[in-house]
BASEBA-9547 format. One record per residue (C-alpha): residue in one letter; x, z, y. Coordinates in steps of 0.05 Angstrom, whole numbers, padded with zeros to 5 digits, always signed. Layout:
BEGIN
AXZY
...
***
This chain:
BEGIN
M+00000+00000+00000
N+00030-00022+00065
L-00016+00007+00119
S+00006-00011+00189
L+00000+00038+00247
L-00054-00006+00278
E-00094-00007+00214
F-00088+00069+00208
V-00113+00080+00279
V-00172+00032+00268
Y-00192+00065+00203
A-00182+00135+00232
L-00226+00120+00293
A-00278+00087+00249
T-00279+00149+00205
W-00292+00194+00264
R-00345+00148+00293
V-00385+00140+00228
S-00379+00214+00214
S-00406+00230+00284
L-00464+00182+00275
L-00483+00213+00208
V-00481+00285+00232
D-00497+00287+00307
E-00534+00225+00330
A-00603+00194+00325
G-00580+00122+00320
P-00624+00061+00329
F-00696+00073+00308
R-00674+00146+00292
M-00643+00120+00228
F-00591+00176+00223
I-00644+00229+00236
R-00686+00198+00181
L-00626+00199+00134
R-00614+00273+00148
E-00688+00288+00139
W-00688+00249+00073
V-00636+00298+00046
G-00676+00357+00071
I-00649+00374+00141
T-00706+00387+00189
H-00707+00373+00264
D-00748+00402+00321
A-00789+00361+00370
D-00726+00346+00411
D-00690+00319+00349
N-00644+00380+00346
V-00627+00407+00277
A-00677+00462+00260
M-00660+00479+00188
I-00606+00460+00138
P-00622+00474+00065
D-00568+00507+00024
R-00554+00445-00019
L-00496+00397-00026
L-00520+00335+00013
P-00551+00373+00071
G-00487+00414+00076
I-00445+00351+00078
L-00489+00316+00129
S-00490+00375+00175
C-00414+00381+00184
V-00369+00327+00215
W-00308+00357+00180
C-00344+00354+00112
V-00373+00284+00118
S-00308+00256+00147
I-00274+00267+00080
W-00325+00222+00046
V-00326+00171+00102
G-00249+00170+00099
L-00252+00158+00024
F-00300+00100+00037
W-00251+00068+00087
T-00193+00081+00040
L-00229+00041-00015
M-00249-00012+00035
Y-00176-00021+00054
F-00168-00060-00011
V-00226-00107+00006
P-00203-00168+00045
Y-00223-00168+00119
S-00251-00097+00115
L-00212-00081+00178
Y-00262-00125+00215
L-00319-00081+00190
A-00283-00018+00215
L-00263-00048+00282
P-00330-00043+00318
F-00334+00031+00299
A-00263+00042+00323
L-00276+00007+00389
S-00340+00048+00398
A-00300+00112+00385
A-00248+00092+00436
A-00301+00074+00488
I-00335+00142+00478
K-00270+00180+00480
F-00244+00148+00544
H-00310+00143+00581
P-00308+00188+00643
S-00362+00240+00635
***
């Protein structure tokens, strides 16, 4: 495996971005809220997490640190798929835009 620094940065940023989407964000058409609700996490009227069941998947999808391991594993496996860097790139660019946006 000959991972360049650029590839590492792209996959690392993509890992953070996807992890953040899964745990903290609503997403288009509330798709990430629906995913979290599908595994049992409930939300209040303002889409804030109200209750997290004490089970594996809700525990993983309620913690960026936890879910990032699995998302990182996904990108590690995708590294061996041709052109997968182009799948990770939009997430990495989004992560960079969020990080460097003046708040």
